[in-house]
mmCIF file as Biopython writes it, N, C-alpha, C and O atoms, coordinates in Angstrom:
data_model
#
loop_
_atom_site.group_PDB
_atom_site.id
_atom_site.type_symbol
_atom_site.label_atom_id
_atom_site.label_alt_id
_atom_site.label_comp_id
_atom_site.label_asym_id
_atom_site.label_entity_id
_atom_site.label_seq_id
_atom_site.pdbx_PDB_ins_code
_atom_site.Cartn_x
_atom_site.Cartn_y
_atom_site.Cartn_z
_atom_site.occupancy
_atom_site.B_iso_or_equiv
_atom_site.auth_seq_id
_atom_site.auth_asym_id
_atom_site.pdbx_PDB_model_num
ATOM 1   N N  . MET A ? 1  ? 3.304  0.593  17.028  1.0 0.0 1  A 1 
ATOM 2   C CA . MET A ? 1  ? 3.440  2.532  17.130  1.0 0.0 1  A 1 
ATOM 3   C C  . MET A ? 1  ? 4.434  2.857  16.033  1.0 0.0 1  A 1 
ATOM 4   O O  . MET A ? 1  ? 4.234  3.686  15.146  1.0 0.0 1  A 1 
ATOM 5   N N  . PHE A ? 2  ? 5.868  1.891  16.228  1.0 0.0 2  A 1 
ATOM 6   C CA . PHE A ? 2  ? 7.050  2.215  15.561  1.0 0.0 2  A 1 
ATOM 7   C C  . PHE A ? 2  ? 6.775  2.675  13.950  1.0 0.0 2  A 1 
ATOM 8   O O  . PHE A ? 2  ? 7.239  3.650  13.359  1.0 0.0 2  A 1 
ATOM 9   N N  . LEU A ? 3  ? 5.778  1.537  13.410  1.0 0.0 3  A 1 
ATOM 10  C CA . LEU A ? 3  ? 5.719  2.105  12.034  1.0 0.0 3  A 1 
ATOM 11  C C  . LEU A ? 3  ? 4.937  3.123  11.702  1.0 0.0 3  A 1 
ATOM 12  O O  . LEU A ? 3  ? 5.012  3.536  10.545  1.0 0.0 3  A 1 
ATOM 13  N N  . ILE A ? 4  ? 4.160  3.656  12.495  1.0 0.0 4  A 1 
ATOM 14  C CA . ILE A ? 4  ? 3.373  4.694  12.313  1.0 0.0 4  A 1 
ATOM 15  C C  . ILE A ? 4  ? 4.527  6.073  12.546  1.0 0.0 4  A 1 
ATOM 16  O O  . ILE A ? 4  ? 4.491  7.179  12.008  1.0 0.0 4  A 1 
ATOM 17  N N  . TYR A ? 5  ? 5.281  5.657  13.304  1.0 0.0 5  A 1 
ATOM 18  C CA . TYR A ? 5  ? 6.516  6.724  13.811  1.0 0.0 5  A 1 
ATOM 19  C C  . TYR A ? 5  ? 7.319  6.791  12.523  1.0 0.0 5  A 1 
ATOM 20  O O  . TYR A ? 5  ? 7.729  7.897  12.172  1.0 0.0 5  A 1 
ATOM 21  N N  . ILE A ? 6  ? 7.576  5.763  11.809  1.0 0.0 6  A 1 
ATOM 22  C CA . ILE A ? 6  ? 8.538  5.637  10.785  1.0 0.0 6  A 1 
ATOM 23  C C  . ILE A ? 6  ? 7.938  5.737  9.422   1.0 0.0 6  A 1 
ATOM 24  O O  . ILE A ? 6  ? 8.575  5.709  8.369   1.0 0.0 6  A 1 
ATOM 25  N N  . ASP A ? 7  ? 6.681  5.852  9.548   1.0 0.0 7  A 1 
ATOM 26  C CA . ASP A ? 7  ? 5.972  5.969  8.049   1.0 0.0 7  A 1 
ATOM 27  C C  . ASP A ? 7  ? 6.499  7.347  7.280   1.0 0.0 7  A 1 
ATOM 28  O O  . ASP A ? 7  ? 6.741  7.238  6.078   1.0 0.0 7  A 1 
ATOM 29  N N  . GLU A ? 8  ? 6.673  8.534  7.870   1.0 0.0 8  A 1 
ATOM 30  C CA . GLU A ? 8  ? 7.123  9.408  7.006   1.0 0.0 8  A 1 
ATOM 31  C C  . GLU A ? 8  ? 8.614  9.258  6.380   1.0 0.0 8  A 1 
ATOM 32  O O  . GLU A ? 8  ? 9.002  9.993  5.472   1.0 0.0 8  A 1 
ATOM 33  N N  . LEU A ? 9  ? 9.184  8.524  6.791   1.0 0.0 9  A 1 
ATOM 34  C CA . LEU A ? 9  ? 10.512 8.291  6.116   1.0 0.0 9  A 1 
ATOM 35  C C  . LEU A ? 9  ? 10.579 7.575  5.048   1.0 0.0 9  A 1 
ATOM 36  O O  . LEU A ? 9  ? 11.375 7.698  4.117   1.0 0.0 9  A 1 
ATOM 37  N N  . THR A ? 10 ? 9.417  6.533  5.230   1.0 0.0 10 A 1 
ATOM 38  C CA . THR A ? 10 ? 9.004  5.875  3.632   1.0 0.0 10 A 1 
ATOM 39  C C  . THR A ? 10 ? 8.727  6.729  2.662   1.0 0.0 10 A 1 
ATOM 40  O O  . THR A ? 10 ? 9.239  6.740  1.543   1.0 0.0 10 A 1 
ATOM 41  N N  . LYS A ? 11 ? 7.932  7.435  3.073   1.0 0.0 11 A 1 
ATOM 42  C CA . LYS A ? 11 ? 7.389  8.269  2.198   1.0 0.0 11 A 1 
ATOM 43  C C  . LYS A ? 11 ? 8.506  9.227  1.347   1.0 0.0 11 A 1 
ATOM 44  O O  . LYS A ? 11 ? 8.613  9.223  0.121   1.0 0.0 11 A 1 
ATOM 45  N N  . LEU A ? 12 ? 9.347  10.082 2.326   1.0 0.0 12 A 1 
ATOM 46  C CA . LEU A ? 12 ? 10.192 10.797 1.761   1.0 0.0 12 A 1 
ATOM 47  C C  . LEU A ? 12 ? 10.888 10.089 0.863   1.0 0.0 12 A 1 
ATOM 48  O O  . LEU A ? 12 ? 10.808 10.425 -0.318  1.0 0.0 12 A 1 
ATOM 49  N N  . LEU A ? 13 ? 11.798 8.844  1.290   1.0 0.0 13 A 1 
ATOM 50  C CA . LEU A ? 13 ? 12.528 7.732  0.321   1.0 0.0 13 A 1 
ATOM 51  C C  . LEU A ? 13 ? 12.100 7.847  -0.934  1.0 0.0 13 A 1 
ATOM 52  O O  . LEU A ? 13 ? 12.760 8.182  -1.917  1.0 0.0 13 A 1 
ATOM 53  N N  . LYS A ? 14 ? 10.759 7.504  -0.860  1.0 0.0 14 A 1 
ATOM 54  C CA . LYS A ? 14 ? 9.710  6.902  -1.924  1.0 0.0 14 A 1 
ATOM 55  C C  . LYS A ? 14 ? 9.620  8.336  -3.208  1.0 0.0 14 A 1 
ATOM 56  O O  . LYS A ? 14 ? 9.677  8.248  -4.434  1.0 0.0 14 A 1 
ATOM 57  N N  . ASN A ? 15 ? 9.455  9.641  -2.292  1.0 0.0 15 A 1 
ATOM 58  C CA . ASN A ? 15 ? 9.628  10.892 -3.313  1.0 0.0 15 A 1 
ATOM 59  C C  . ASN A ? 15 ? 10.766 11.097 -3.860  1.0 0.0 15 A 1 
ATOM 60  O O  . ASN A ? 15 ? 10.781 12.051 -4.638  1.0 0.0 15 A 1 
ATOM 61  N N  . HIS A ? 16 ? 11.914 10.427 -3.702  1.0 0.0 16 A 1 
ATOM 62  C CA . HIS A ? 16 ? 12.942 10.206 -3.793  1.0 0.0 16 A 1 
ATOM 63  C C  . HIS A ? 16 ? 13.580 9.028  -4.935  1.0 0.0 16 A 1 
ATOM 64  O O  . HIS A ? 16 ? 14.714 8.955  -5.408  1.0 0.0 16 A 1 
ATOM 65  N N  . GLY A ? 17 ? 12.549 8.285  -5.128  1.0 0.0 17 A 1 
ATOM 66  C CA . GLY A ? 17 ? 12.687 7.242  -5.887  1.0 0.0 17 A 1 
ATOM 67  C C  . GLY A ? 17 ? 13.400 6.140  -5.723  1.0 0.0 17 A 1 
ATOM 68  O O  . GLY A ? 17 ? 13.879 5.333  -6.519  1.0 0.0 17 A 1 
ATOM 69  N N  . VAL A ? 18 ? 13.397 6.254  -4.191  1.0 0.0 18 A 1 
ATOM 70  C CA . VAL A ? 18 ? 13.923 4.787  -3.523  1.0 0.0 18 A 1 
ATOM 71  C C  . VAL A ? 18 ? 12.891 3.994  -3.066  1.0 0.0 18 A 1 
ATOM 72  O O  . VAL A ? 18 ? 11.757 4.463  -2.969  1.0 0.0 18 A 1 
ATOM 73  N N  . VAL A ? 19 ? 13.195 2.601  -2.709  1.0 0.0 19 A 1 
ATOM 74  C CA . VAL A ? 19 ? 12.141 1.696  -2.249  1.0 0.0 19 A 1 
ATOM 75  C C  . VAL A ? 19 ? 12.656 1.310  -1.031  1.0 0.0 19 A 1 
ATOM 76  O O  . VAL A ? 19 ? 13.819 0.939  -0.874  1.0 0.0 19 A 1 
ATOM 77  N N  . ALA A ? 20 ? 11.616 1.405  0.053   1.0 0.0 20 A 1 
ATOM 78  C CA . ALA A ? 20 ? 12.011 1.245  1.455   1.0 0.0 20 A 1 
ATOM 79  C C  . ALA A ? 20 ? 11.307 0.441  2.014   1.0 0.0 20 A 1 
ATOM 80  O O  . ALA A ? 20 ? 10.091 0.631  2.040   1.0 0.0 20 A 1 
ATOM 81  N N  . LYS A ? 21 ? 11.928 -0.772 2.662   1.0 0.0 21 A 1 
ATOM 82  C CA . LYS A ? 21 ? 10.756 -1.868 3.247   1.0 0.0 21 A 1 
ATOM 83  C C  . LYS A ? 21 ? 10.929 -1.852 4.840   1.0 0.0 21 A 1 
ATOM 84  O O  . LYS A ? 21 ? 12.038 -1.673 5.343   1.0 0.0 21 A 1 
ATOM 85  N N  . LEU A ? 22 ? 10.060 -1.999 5.416   1.0 0.0 22 A 1 
ATOM 86  C CA . LEU A ? 22 ? 10.109 -1.937 7.203   1.0 0.0 22 A 1 
ATOM 87  C C  . LEU A ? 22 ? 9.851  -3.267 7.596   1.0 0.0 22 A 1 
ATOM 88  O O  . LEU A ? 22 ? 9.114  -4.019 6.959   1.0 0.0 22 A 1 
ATOM 89  N N  . PHE A ? 23 ? 10.494 -3.595 8.723   1.0 0.0 23 A 1 
ATOM 90  C CA . PHE A ? 23 ? 10.193 -4.614 9.418   1.0 0.0 23 A 1 
ATOM 91  C C  . PHE A ? 23 ? 10.881 -4.397 10.832  1.0 0.0 23 A 1 
ATOM 92  O O  . PHE A ? 23 ? 12.075 -4.380 11.130  1.0 0.0 23 A 1 
ATOM 93  N N  . ALA A ? 24 ? 9.606  -4.220 11.697  1.0 0.0 24 A 1 
ATOM 94  C CA . ALA A ? 24 ? 9.863  -4.034 13.265  1.0 0.0 24 A 1 
ATOM 95  C C  . ALA A ? 24 ? 10.767 -2.439 13.050  1.0 0.0 24 A 1 
ATOM 96  O O  . ALA A ? 24 ? 10.518 -1.441 12.374  1.0 0.0 24 A 1 
ATOM 97  N N  . ASP A ? 25 ? 11.893 -2.801 13.982  1.0 0.0 25 A 1 
ATOM 98  C CA . ASP A ? 25 ? 12.586 -1.396 14.077  1.0 0.0 25 A 1 
ATOM 99  C C  . ASP A ? 25 ? 13.823 -1.247 12.729  1.0 0.0 25 A 1 
ATOM 100 O O  . ASP A ? 25 ? 14.642 -0.334 12.622  1.0 0.0 25 A 1 
ATOM 101 N N  . ASP A ? 26 ? 13.657 -2.381 11.833  1.0 0.0 26 A 1 
ATOM 102 C CA . ASP A ? 26 ? 14.857 -2.308 10.383  1.0 0.0 26 A 1 
ATOM 103 C C  . ASP A ? 26 ? 13.993 -1.561 9.629   1.0 0.0 26 A 1 
ATOM 104 O O  . ASP A ? 26 ? 12.773 -1.449 9.751   1.0 0.0 26 A 1 
ATOM 105 N N  . VAL A ? 27 ? 14.912 -0.941 8.651   1.0 0.0 27 A 1 
ATOM 106 C CA . VAL A ? 27 ? 14.687 -0.391 7.210   1.0 0.0 27 A 1 
ATOM 107 C C  . VAL A ? 27 ? 15.604 -1.028 6.646   1.0 0.0 27 A 1 
ATOM 108 O O  . VAL A ? 27 ? 16.656 -1.401 7.167   1.0 0.0 27 A 1 
ATOM 109 N N  . LYS A ? 28 ? 15.098 -1.255 5.072   1.0 0.0 28 A 1 
ATOM 110 C CA . LYS A ? 28 ? 16.069 -1.663 4.005   1.0 0.0 28 A 1 
ATOM 111 C C  . LYS A ? 28 ? 15.698 -0.739 2.989   1.0 0.0 28 A 1 
ATOM 112 O O  . LYS A ? 28 ? 14.483 -0.663 2.810   1.0 0.0 28 A 1 
ATOM 113 N N  . VAL A ? 29 ? 16.428 -0.004 2.262   1.0 0.0 29 A 1 
ATOM 114 C CA . VAL A ? 29 ? 16.461 0.503  1.105   1.0 0.0 29 A 1 
ATOM 115 C C  . VAL A ? 29 ? 16.703 -0.219 -0.199  1.0 0.0 29 A 1 
ATOM 116 O O  . VAL A ? 29 ? 17.229 -1.326 -0.087  1.0 0.0 29 A 1 
ATOM 117 N N  . TYR A ? 30 ? 16.381 0.257  -1.562  1.0 0.0 30 A 1 
ATOM 118 C CA . TYR A ? 30 ? 16.653 -0.500 -2.282  1.0 0.0 30 A 1 
ATOM 119 C C  . TYR A ? 30 ? 16.662 0.444  -3.738  1.0 0.0 30 A 1 
ATOM 120 O O  . TYR A ? 30 ? 15.693 1.105  -4.112  1.0 0.0 30 A 1 
ATOM 121 N N  . VAL A ? 31 ? 17.828 0.361  -4.384  1.0 0.0 31 A 1 
ATOM 122 C CA . VAL A ? 31 ? 18.055 0.987  -6.043  1.0 0.0 31 A 1 
ATOM 123 C C  . VAL A ? 31 ? 18.627 0.310  -6.839  1.0 0.0 31 A 1 
ATOM 124 O O  . VAL A ? 31 ? 19.663 -0.255 -6.490  1.0 0.0 31 A 1 
ATOM 125 N N  . ASN A ? 32 ? 18.084 0.152  -8.259  1.0 0.0 32 A 1 
ATOM 126 C CA . ASN A ? 32 ? 18.815 -0.582 -9.215  1.0 0.0 32 A 1 
ATOM 127 C C  . ASN A ? 32 ? 19.746 0.341  -9.594  1.0 0.0 32 A 1 
ATOM 128 O O  . ASN A ? 32 ? 19.455 1.487  -9.937  1.0 0.0 32 A 1 
ATOM 129 N N  . ILE A ? 33 ? 20.929 -0.135 -9.546  1.0 0.0 33 A 1 
ATOM 130 C CA . ILE A ? 33 ? 22.146 0.894  -10.144 1.0 0.0 33 A 1 
ATOM 131 C C  . ILE A ? 33 ? 22.398 0.530  -11.394 1.0 0.0 33 A 1 
ATOM 132 O O  . ILE A ? 33 ? 23.024 -0.526 -11.487 1.0 0.0 33 A 1 
ATOM 133 N N  . VAL A ? 34 ? 22.122 1.049  -12.361 1.0 0.0 34 A 1 
ATOM 134 C CA . VAL A ? 34 ? 22.779 1.045  -13.537 1.0 0.0 34 A 1 
ATOM 135 C C  . VAL A ? 34 ? 23.177 2.011  -13.988 1.0 0.0 34 A 1 
ATOM 136 O O  . VAL A ? 34 ? 23.521 1.847  -15.158 1.0 0.0 34 A 1 
ATOM 137 N N  . SER A ? 35 ? 23.381 3.529  -13.428 1.0 0.0 35 A 1 
ATOM 138 C CA . SER A ? 35 ? 24.094 4.447  -13.907 1.0 0.0 35 A 1 
ATOM 139 C C  . SER A ? 35 ? 24.521 5.349  -12.729 1.0 0.0 35 A 1 
ATOM 140 O O  . SER A ? 35 ? 24.221 5.115  -11.558 1.0 0.0 35 A 1 
ATOM 141 N N  . SER A ? 36 ? 25.243 6.394  -13.146 1.0 0.0 36 A 1 
ATOM 142 C CA . SER A ? 36 ? 25.818 7.389  -11.994 1.0 0.0 36 A 1 
ATOM 143 C C  . SER A ? 36 ? 24.692 7.944  -11.460 1.0 0.0 36 A 1 
ATOM 144 O O  . SER A ? 36 ? 24.763 8.398  -10.318 1.0 0.0 36 A 1 
ATOM 145 N N  . HIS A ? 37 ? 23.693 7.993  -12.049 1.0 0.0 37 A 1 
ATOM 146 C CA . HIS A ? 37 ? 22.740 9.022  -11.620 1.0 0.0 37 A 1 
ATOM 147 C C  . HIS A ? 37 ? 21.876 7.851  -10.560 1.0 0.0 37 A 1 
ATOM 148 O O  . HIS A ? 37 ? 21.245 8.427  -9.674  1.0 0.0 37 A 1 
ATOM 149 N N  . ASP A ? 38 ? 21.788 6.602  -10.542 1.0 0.0 38 A 1 
ATOM 150 C CA . ASP A ? 38 ? 21.257 5.740  -9.681  1.0 0.0 38 A 1 
ATOM 151 C C  . ASP A ? 38 ? 21.933 5.958  -8.326  1.0 0.0 38 A 1 
ATOM 152 O O  . ASP A ? 38 ? 21.280 6.106  -7.292  1.0 0.0 38 A 1 
ATOM 153 N N  . VAL A ? 39 ? 23.490 5.976  -8.382  1.0 0.0 39 A 1 
ATOM 154 C CA . VAL A ? 39 ? 24.315 6.227  -7.342  1.0 0.0 39 A 1 
ATOM 155 C C  . VAL A ? 39 ? 24.071 7.439  -6.598  1.0 0.0 39 A 1 
ATOM 156 O O  . VAL A ? 39 ? 23.983 7.532  -5.374  1.0 0.0 39 A 1 
ATOM 157 N N  . SER A ? 40 ? 23.975 8.308  -7.409  1.0 0.0 40 A 1 
ATOM 158 C CA . SER A ? 40 ? 23.732 9.796  -6.576  1.0 0.0 40 A 1 
ATOM 159 C C  . SER A ? 40 ? 22.292 9.593  -6.224  1.0 0.0 40 A 1 
ATOM 160 O O  . SER A ? 40 ? 21.929 10.275 -5.266  1.0 0.0 40 A 1 
ATOM 161 N N  . LYS A ? 41 ? 21.298 8.752  -6.815  1.0 0.0 41 A 1 
ATOM 162 C CA . LYS A ? 41 ? 19.547 8.547  -5.648  1.0 0.0 41 A 1 
ATOM 163 C C  . LYS A ? 41 ? 20.118 7.826  -4.701  1.0 0.0 41 A 1 
ATOM 164 O O  . LYS A ? 41 ? 19.656 8.184  -3.618  1.0 0.0 41 A 1 
ATOM 165 N N  . LEU A ? 42 ? 21.001 6.874  -4.568  1.0 0.0 42 A 1 
ATOM 166 C CA . LEU A ? 42 ? 21.212 5.999  -3.217  1.0 0.0 42 A 1 
ATOM 167 C C  . LEU A ? 42 ? 21.852 7.009  -2.342  1.0 0.0 42 A 1 
ATOM 168 O O  . LEU A ? 42 ? 21.464 7.055  -1.174  1.0 0.0 42 A 1 
ATOM 169 N N  . GLN A ? 43 ? 22.869 7.908  -2.780  1.0 0.0 43 A 1 
ATOM 170 C CA . GLN A ? 43 ? 23.359 8.572  -1.667  1.0 0.0 43 A 1 
ATOM 171 C C  . GLN A ? 43 ? 22.599 9.757  -1.119  1.0 0.0 43 A 1 
ATOM 172 O O  . GLN A ? 43 ? 22.920 10.404 -0.121  1.0 0.0 43 A 1 
ATOM 173 N N  . THR A ? 44 ? 21.641 9.943  -1.828  1.0 0.0 44 A 1 
ATOM 174 C CA . THR A ? 44 ? 20.794 11.209 -1.468  1.0 0.0 44 A 1 
ATOM 175 C C  . THR A ? 44 ? 19.670 10.531 -0.355  1.0 0.0 44 A 1 
ATOM 176 O O  . THR A ? 44 ? 19.238 11.221 0.568   1.0 0.0 44 A 1 
ATOM 177 N N  . ALA A ? 45 ? 19.264 9.165  -0.538  1.0 0.0 45 A 1 
ATOM 178 C CA . ALA A ? 45 ? 18.382 8.643  0.096   1.0 0.0 45 A 1 
ATOM 179 C C  . ALA A ? 45 ? 19.185 8.390  1.437   1.0 0.0 45 A 1 
ATOM 180 O O  . ALA A ? 45 ? 18.569 8.688  2.460   1.0 0.0 45 A 1 
ATOM 181 N N  . LEU A ? 46 ? 20.619 7.824  1.609   1.0 0.0 46 A 1 
ATOM 182 C CA . LEU A ? 46 ? 21.303 7.687  2.684   1.0 0.0 46 A 1 
ATOM 183 C C  . LEU A ? 46 ? 21.380 8.957  3.426   1.0 0.0 46 A 1 
ATOM 184 O O  . LEU A ? 46 ? 21.362 8.895  4.655   1.0 0.0 46 A 1 
ATOM 185 N N  . ASP A ? 47 ? 21.454 9.975  2.904   1.0 0.0 47 A 1 
ATOM 186 C CA . ASP A ? 47 ? 21.721 11.185 3.496   1.0 0.0 47 A 1 
ATOM 187 C C  . ASP A ? 47 ? 20.408 11.700 4.074   1.0 0.0 47 A 1 
ATOM 188 O O  . ASP A ? 47 ? 20.301 12.209 5.189   1.0 0.0 47 A 1 
ATOM 189 N N  . LEU A ? 48 ? 19.421 11.514 3.201   1.0 0.0 48 A 1 
ATOM 190 C CA . LEU A ? 48 ? 18.099 11.880 3.945   1.0 0.0 48 A 1 
ATOM 191 C C  . LEU A ? 48 ? 17.762 10.789 5.373   1.0 0.0 48 A 1 
ATOM 192 O O  . LEU A ? 48 ? 16.959 11.097 6.254   1.0 0.0 48 A 1 
ATOM 193 N N  . MET A ? 49 ? 18.239 10.015 5.364   1.0 0.0 49 A 1 
ATOM 194 C CA . MET A ? 49 ? 17.866 8.887  6.398   1.0 0.0 49 A 1 
ATOM 195 C C  . MET A ? 49 ? 18.594 9.430  7.513   1.0 0.0 49 A 1 
ATOM 196 O O  . MET A ? 49 ? 17.972 9.372  8.573   1.0 0.0 49 A 1 
ATOM 197 N N  . VAL A ? 50 ? 19.821 9.979  7.570   1.0 0.0 50 A 1 
ATOM 198 C CA . VAL A ? 50 ? 20.765 10.596 8.174   1.0 0.0 50 A 1 
ATOM 199 C C  . VAL A ? 50 ? 20.094 11.837 8.852   1.0 0.0 50 A 1 
ATOM 200 O O  . VAL A ? 50 ? 20.190 12.220 10.017  1.0 0.0 50 A 1 
ATOM 201 N N  . GLU A ? 51 ? 19.464 12.302 7.917   1.0 0.0 51 A 1 
ATOM 202 C CA . GLU A ? 51 ? 19.073 13.979 8.546   1.0 0.0 51 A 1 
ATOM 203 C C  . GLU A ? 51 ? 17.656 13.215 9.284   1.0 0.0 51 A 1 
ATOM 204 O O  . GLU A ? 51 ? 17.596 13.612 10.448  1.0 0.0 51 A 1 
ATOM 205 N N  . TRP A ? 52 ? 16.895 12.575 9.074   1.0 0.0 52 A 1 
ATOM 206 C CA . TRP A ? 52 ? 15.562 12.476 9.645   1.0 0.0 52 A 1 
ATOM 207 C C  . TRP A ? 52 ? 15.883 11.684 10.972  1.0 0.0 52 A 1 
ATOM 208 O O  . TRP A ? 52 ? 15.390 11.975 12.061  1.0 0.0 52 A 1 
ATOM 209 N N  . ALA A ? 53 ? 16.761 10.655 10.754  1.0 0.0 53 A 1 
ATOM 210 C CA . ALA A ? 53 ? 17.345 10.002 12.274  1.0 0.0 53 A 1 
ATOM 211 C C  . ALA A ? 53 ? 17.766 10.994 13.129  1.0 0.0 53 A 1 
ATOM 212 O O  . ALA A ? 53 ? 17.423 10.787 14.293  1.0 0.0 53 A 1 
ATOM 213 N N  . ALA A ? 54 ? 18.440 12.079 12.929  1.0 0.0 54 A 1 
ATOM 214 C CA . ALA A ? 54 ? 18.932 12.875 13.826  1.0 0.0 54 A 1 
ATOM 215 C C  . ALA A ? 54 ? 17.922 14.017 14.148  1.0 0.0 54 A 1 
ATOM 216 O O  . ALA A ? 54 ? 17.839 14.406 15.314  1.0 0.0 54 A 1 
ATOM 217 N N  . LEU A ? 55 ? 17.150 14.575 13.172  1.0 0.0 55 A 1 
ATOM 218 C CA . LEU A ? 55 ? 15.887 15.056 13.618  1.0 0.0 55 A 1 
ATOM 219 C C  . LEU A ? 55 ? 14.968 14.274 14.608  1.0 0.0 55 A 1 
ATOM 220 O O  . LEU A ? 55 ? 14.450 15.027 15.433  1.0 0.0 55 A 1 
ATOM 221 N N  . TRP A ? 56 ? 14.687 13.179 14.716  1.0 0.0 56 A 1 
ATOM 222 C CA . TRP A ? 56 ? 14.117 12.471 15.840  1.0 0.0 56 A 1 
ATOM 223 C C  . TRP A ? 56 ? 14.935 11.675 16.514  1.0 0.0 56 A 1 
ATOM 224 O O  . TRP A ? 56 ? 14.573 10.534 16.803  1.0 0.0 56 A 1 
ATOM 225 N N  . GLN A ? 57 ? 16.182 12.163 16.873  1.0 0.0 57 A 1 
ATOM 226 C CA . GLN A ? 57 ? 17.008 11.820 17.685  1.0 0.0 57 A 1 
ATOM 227 C C  . GLN A ? 57 ? 16.974 10.122 17.786  1.0 0.0 57 A 1 
ATOM 228 O O  . GLN A ? 57 ? 16.877 9.471  18.826  1.0 0.0 57 A 1 
ATOM 229 N N  . LEU A ? 58 ? 17.067 9.671  16.591  1.0 0.0 58 A 1 
ATOM 230 C CA . LEU A ? 58 ? 17.522 8.356  16.593  1.0 0.0 58 A 1 
ATOM 231 C C  . LEU A ? 58 ? 18.992 7.908  16.349  1.0 0.0 58 A 1 
ATOM 232 O O  . LEU A ? 58 ? 19.658 8.624  15.601  1.0 0.0 58 A 1 
ATOM 233 N N  . GLN A ? 59 ? 19.429 7.082  16.757  1.0 0.0 59 A 1 
ATOM 234 C CA . GLN A ? 59 ? 20.841 6.708  16.413  1.0 0.0 59 A 1 
ATOM 235 C C  . GLN A ? 59 ? 20.747 5.111  15.220  1.0 0.0 59 A 1 
ATOM 236 O O  . GLN A ? 59 ? 20.096 4.088  15.431  1.0 0.0 59 A 1 
ATOM 237 N N  . LEU A ? 60 ? 21.398 5.343  14.339  1.0 0.0 60 A 1 
ATOM 238 C CA . LEU A ? 60 ? 21.548 4.638  13.048  1.0 0.0 60 A 1 
ATOM 239 C C  . LEU A ? 60 ? 22.518 3.545  13.641  1.0 0.0 60 A 1 
ATOM 240 O O  . LEU A ? 60 ? 23.464 3.931  14.328  1.0 0.0 60 A 1 
ATOM 241 N N  . SER A ? 61 ? 22.316 2.110  13.394  1.0 0.0 61 A 1 
ATOM 242 C CA . SER A ? 61 ? 23.023 1.074  13.777  1.0 0.0 61 A 1 
ATOM 243 C C  . SER A ? 61 ? 24.094 0.818  12.632  1.0 0.0 61 A 1 
ATOM 244 O O  . SER A ? 61 ? 23.785 0.097  11.684  1.0 0.0 61 A 1 
ATOM 245 N N  . VAL A ? 62 ? 25.336 1.396  12.713  1.0 0.0 62 A 1 
ATOM 246 C CA . VAL A ? 62 ? 26.023 1.458  11.234  1.0 0.0 62 A 1 
ATOM 247 C C  . VAL A ? 62 ? 26.650 -0.166 10.947  1.0 0.0 62 A 1 
ATOM 248 O O  . VAL A ? 62 ? 26.648 -0.705 9.840   1.0 0.0 62 A 1 
ATOM 249 N N  . SER A ? 63 ? 27.202 -0.816 12.281  1.0 0.0 63 A 1 
ATOM 250 C CA . SER A ? 63 ? 27.640 -2.166 12.168  1.0 0.0 63 A 1 
ATOM 251 C C  . SER A ? 63 ? 26.695 -2.737 11.917  1.0 0.0 63 A 1 
ATOM 252 O O  . SER A ? 63 ? 26.944 -3.935 11.779  1.0 0.0 63 A 1 
ATOM 253 N N  . LYS A ? 64 ? 24.982 -2.328 11.680  1.0 0.0 64 A 1 
ATOM 254 C CA . LYS A ? 64 ? 23.980 -3.626 10.853  1.0 0.0 64 A 1 
ATOM 255 C C  . LYS A ? 64 ? 23.938 -2.977 9.599   1.0 0.0 64 A 1 
ATOM 256 O O  . LYS A ? 64 ? 22.951 -3.423 9.014   1.0 0.0 64 A 1 
ATOM 257 N N  . CYS A ? 65 ? 24.626 -1.992 8.769   1.0 0.0 65 A 1 
ATOM 258 C CA . CYS A ? 65 ? 24.531 -1.516 7.702   1.0 0.0 65 A 1 
ATOM 259 C C  . CYS A ? 65 ? 25.134 -2.588 6.636   1.0 0.0 65 A 1 
ATOM 260 O O  . CYS A ? 65 ? 26.030 -3.351 6.996   1.0 0.0 65 A 1 
ATOM 261 N N  . SER A ? 66 ? 24.719 -2.616 5.581   1.0 0.0 66 A 1 
ATOM 262 C CA . SER A ? 66 ? 25.468 -3.191 4.556   1.0 0.0 66 A 1 
ATOM 263 C C  . SER A ? 66 ? 24.946 -3.376 3.240   1.0 0.0 66 A 1 
ATOM 264 O O  . SER A ? 66 ? 23.736 -3.572 3.133   1.0 0.0 66 A 1 
ATOM 265 N N  . ILE A ? 67 ? 25.766 -3.340 2.079   1.0 0.0 67 A 1 
ATOM 266 C CA . ILE A ? 67 ? 25.188 -3.521 0.769   1.0 0.0 67 A 1 
ATOM 267 C C  . ILE A ? 67 ? 25.494 -4.938 0.006   1.0 0.0 67 A 1 
ATOM 268 O O  . ILE A ? 67 ? 25.028 -5.149 -1.114  1.0 0.0 67 A 1 
#
């Protein structure tokens, strides 16, 4: 059921050129960084994830985040 719930997030990220992989309640986002535009794309994706989580009253586990 959670994957159905979170599917909107993956579509949102895909629309911004970011690959998202889901497993259980984890999300991994991928962007190949070769220019400053790619860095901006990744930041936009992260901002969208924060907004989406706030909208749906979900907390992001910052301690589990890494690059």
